[in-house]
N, C-alpha and C positions, 0 to 999 in steps of 0.2 A: 596526486589525482586531479591535476589541473589540465591534462592534455585535452586538446580539442578533437572531437571525433568527426567522422564524416557526416555531412548535412543530410537530414532526412529529406526524402523526396517531397515535393510540394503536393497538395491534394490532387491536382490534375495530372501529375506525372505518374503514369501507371505502367505496370508490366502486363504482358499478355501471356496466356497459357501457350506452351509450345504448339499445341494443336490448333491454335488460332481461334480459341473460344472466347470466353468472357474475360473482362478485366479483373485483375487480382492485385490485392495489396496496394491500393492507391494512396493510402494516407498513413495508417498506423504502423505498418511494417514494410520496409523497402527491399528486404532480401528474403524471398519466399523460401528458397531451398535451405538457407541457414536456419530459419525459423522452424521448418519441419524437422530438421535434425534435432531440435531441442524438445519440442512438445510431444505429448502422447495423448492417446484417448483417455479421458478421465474414467471411463467405464471399465476398461480392461488393461490399460497401459500399453495397448497395441500401437504400432506405428501409424501415423496419419499420412494420407496421400491426397493429392489433388483429386477431387471428384470430377467426373465428366461434366461438361457444360450442361446446364439445366434450361428447361423451357422458360422459366421465370427470370433467367439471367442473374440469379443469385449465386455468388461463389460459395462453394462448400468444400469441406475436407471430409474424407471417409477413412474409417479405421480399417486397416488391413486385417485385423484380428476378428473383431465382433461385427464389423460392418456398420457401426453407428455412423451417422452423418451429422456434421456440425457446420453451421453457417459461418461465413466470414463477413463481418459487417464493418464497413469503413476501413478495410484492410486489417481488421482485428478478429482473429478467430474467437467465436462465442462458444465456449466449452462448458457452459453452465448446465444445460439440460433442464429438467424439471425439478432437480433436487436443490441446486444452489440458488438462493433467492436473496436479493438485497433486503436488508432489514427495514428500509424506508419506502422503497418503490417496488411495484410488481415488475416483472421482466418486460411487460408491454409498455408500462410507463417509462421505464428506464430506456427502452429502445426509442420511444418518441422524443425523450429529452436528448438522447445521443444524436438523433437525426437533426434536431434543431441546432445543436452545437456544431455538428459537422458542417452544416450549411454556413454557419457564421465563421467557422475556421478557415473557409476558403479565402476570405479576404481580411479577417481580423487578426489582431495579435492575441497572445494568450490572455492578457489582462482584459481585452475587449470581449473575448469569448467567455471568460469567467463571469464578467459583469452581465452578459446577456443571459446566462443561465439563471441568475437570481432575478433578473428583470421579468422573466416569464414563469417563475416558480412561486405559485401562490401559497405553498405549504410553509414557506420559511418567512417569518416576519422581519421587519427592517432591523430590529435589534440583533437578531441572530445573523442576518446577512452581514452587518458590519463586522461582527466577531469572526464569521467564517471567512470573509474576503481578506480581512487583515491577517488572519492566521495563514491563509493560503499564500498570500504574496510574500510573507516573511519566512515561508517554510524552507526555502533553499538554504538560507544561512543557518537555520536551526538544524537541518539535516546534516550540514557539514560539521557542525559542532558535535552532534551526536556521533557521527561516524568517526571523528577524531578520537573520541573517548573509547568507542568500541575497539578501534585499531590499537590504541595504547594498551588496552586490557588483553588483546589477543597476542601481543608481543611480536616475535619475529615472523609469524605466519602471515600477518597482515591480510590484505585482500588479494585473491588470486583466482584464476579460473573463471567459473560461472558464478555470478552473484545474483541471487533471486530476491527481489523486493516484493513481498507479499502484502496485499492491501496497499499498493503503490499510490492509489489516489491520483492526484494531478501530477505526479512524477517528480517532486522536488528531490528525493533521494537519488533518482535515476540521473538527474542533472548533476547533482553534487558528486556522484561516484564515477563520473567519466574518467576513464584511464585506458591506456593501451594494454594494460595487464589483465583486464577483466572483460568478460562477456556479460552484459546486463540483461536481465529478464524482469519485466514488471507484470504482475498479475493482480487483478482486482475483480471483485464481484460486480461492480458497477461499470457498465459499458460507457456511460456518460463521463465517468471520471477518466477512463482510458482515452476518450476523444480529447479531453482537456490535457491529459498527459502528452499525447501526440503533438498538440499545439505548443505546449511548453517546450518539449524537446526540439521541435522545429525552430522555435524562436531562439533557443540557446545554441543552435547548431550542434545538437547532441543526438545520440542514437541509443536505442534500447529495443529489445523485442517485447511486444505487448500481447497479452492474451487475457480473455475474460473468463474467469473461473473462480471457484471458491477455495479458501484456504484449507477446508476440511477434506478436499479431494483434489489434490494437485495434479494437473495434466503433465507430469514429468516422470521420467523413469527412475528406478531405484538408484541412489548414489550418483545422481546426475548434476548436483550443484555443490559448490564448495562453501558458499555462504548463504544462509537463509536469514533474511533480515526483515524486520517490520517495525513501522512506527504507528502507534494508535490502532493496531489491528485486533489484538487478542480480546480486548474488552468489547469489541463489536462483532465477534464471531458467534455463530450458533453454538459451537462447542470448542472452547479453547483447548481442551484435552485432545480432541480429534485433530485439531490444527497442528498441535505439537507432535502428535504421533506421525502425521504426514510429513512434517518437517524432518523428523528423525529418519524416516524412510528415504527421503529425497537427498539428504546430505551425504556427501562422500566421506570415506574414512578420513579422520582428522579434520573434517569440516566443522564449522561452527554455526550456532544459531545466535542471533543478535536481536534483542527485543527492546523496544521503548513502549511503555504503556502508562496510562494514567493511574495514579495511586488511589485506591478506594478510600484509604484512611487519611487523605489529605485534609489539613485544617483550613485550606484555602477555598476559593470559589470552585464550584463544579465546572469541569472542563467543557461541558456542552451547553449549559444554560446559565451558569454563573451563580446559582444559589449557594450560599455559604454551607460548608460541610455536607455537600450533596451526597457523597459516598456513605455518610453515616446515617442518612435519613432513609426511612422505608420508601419503596418505589411509589406507592400511592401518593405520598406527600410530595415527592419530587415531581411526579406527573401533574398533580394539582397546581403546584407552584408554576410549572411551565405553561399549563393551559390558561391559568389566570392572567398570565402576561402574554398570551397569544403566541407562545413558542411551541415548537414541535417537541413533545416529550422524548427524551433519549431512550433508545432501545439498546441497552448494553448490559454487560456484567463487569463492573469494575473489579480489578484485582488488587489485593494488598501484597506486601512483600512475602508473607507466608504462603499464600496461594501460588504466587509466581515461583517460589522456591520448589514447591511440590511439582509444578508442571515441568520444571527444567532440571529435575534431578533423576536419579536412577528409577526405573530401568532404562529410560530413554536417553538421558544425558548425564554428564558429569563435569567436573571442573567448573562449577557454577560461580559466577561473580555478579553481585548486584550492587548498584550504587545510584546516587542522584545524577541526573543529567546536568549539563551546563545550561545556563540561561544566557542567550545572546543579546547583543545591543538592540537588534531588530525587534526582539520580543519586548524589551524594556521601553523602546522608543514609542512615544505617543500615549503611554499609559498614564493613569492618574498618579498624583504625588504619593498616594498610599501604596499603590502597586510598585512604583519605582523604589520606595523605601523598603518594601518587602523583598524585592529583587536584590537590593544591595545587602540586606541582612542575610539572604540566602547565600550569596556569594561568599560572604565572610564565614558562614557556617561550613560551607563546602571545602574550606581550606584545612579543616582539622578532622581527625578520625572520629571524634565524639560528635562533631557537627554533622558529618556525613551519615553516621548511624541514626541520628535524629531525623535527618531528611528522608532516609529510607523508610522510617516509620511513619512520618506524618507529612512528608514533602509532597509537592504536586504530582510528580511522576517518577517513574523508575526506569533505569537502564539495567540490562542484564546480558551476559554472554555465557554460553555453555558449549561443551563439546558433545559430539554425537557418539552413541554406542551403536552396535550392529542391529538394525531394525529394518524389516521389510514388510510391505503390505500383506496382510493375510489373505 
């Protein structure tokens, strides 16, 4: 999966509508027709077409079925509507953040654009900024390690066809999954993250199709993807059950769902704010701890292995496998001596069946793969 893909077009390299109208897809997506062949109206799953040029010079897509109209922002279709909302920002706040990032992406590298986001973000204090930036910059190596484990578990099927990264964030998995054998699609509820993903892809000379939408109502036809994958998504969705129902609907026969999620019952520090045993504590206690340290309280529902098993079992899925993820050198690097010792102990435990079972119970995060059964949207 190390093949180099075609370079994304630069922000000022645009395509025009055949009718000579407005500019389209200048940054996030370089191939309009190929994108429209993949995405659907999230309201009715009807085909999306280019809408006629508008007086306000905003690019839009229109559903051939129900007539719904969807804006295209920075070359990225915004298919959220009023139902899909980011847990931390309103859609208007998200749009303003994306606008600032897009302006910065015209001349800056991915690292510079990422830094600029937190420089102007008053909601995230310095302690969380350091944690978030370090995690984001190390994410590509982590994604590669996670994908290698998923692929080993999936056996001969491997990766093929259309691979969907749901909750793709800044796009580390999209970069790690570059291959001539797959067509990559990244979806996220945050337009700002997709602008950052486009910048990361551009810097890495990589490509993927990007769309802004929610996991609970995917803008994709039935059985249209071969792999549904997510890292750190399920705990942040409004309804993990609905997200998995949509995954089952969108996956093709013999397709797979691949999940990485934080473990609620981890005995380590909370993945978002670092409080010990964060998943064991009541939400008011976690929120109070975060506020006292001037951090943004997490808005999530952490999953344990038992709840993850229920989500990925019949009637939606079968052939489930759950295990601990690998820990990369990039995650270990720069950590305290205590954390490095914990990582080393984790790696030793992960070599044995008994150790892996213990890590599934109380380790920091969980990996899972499962197969799809025949499900369509009602």
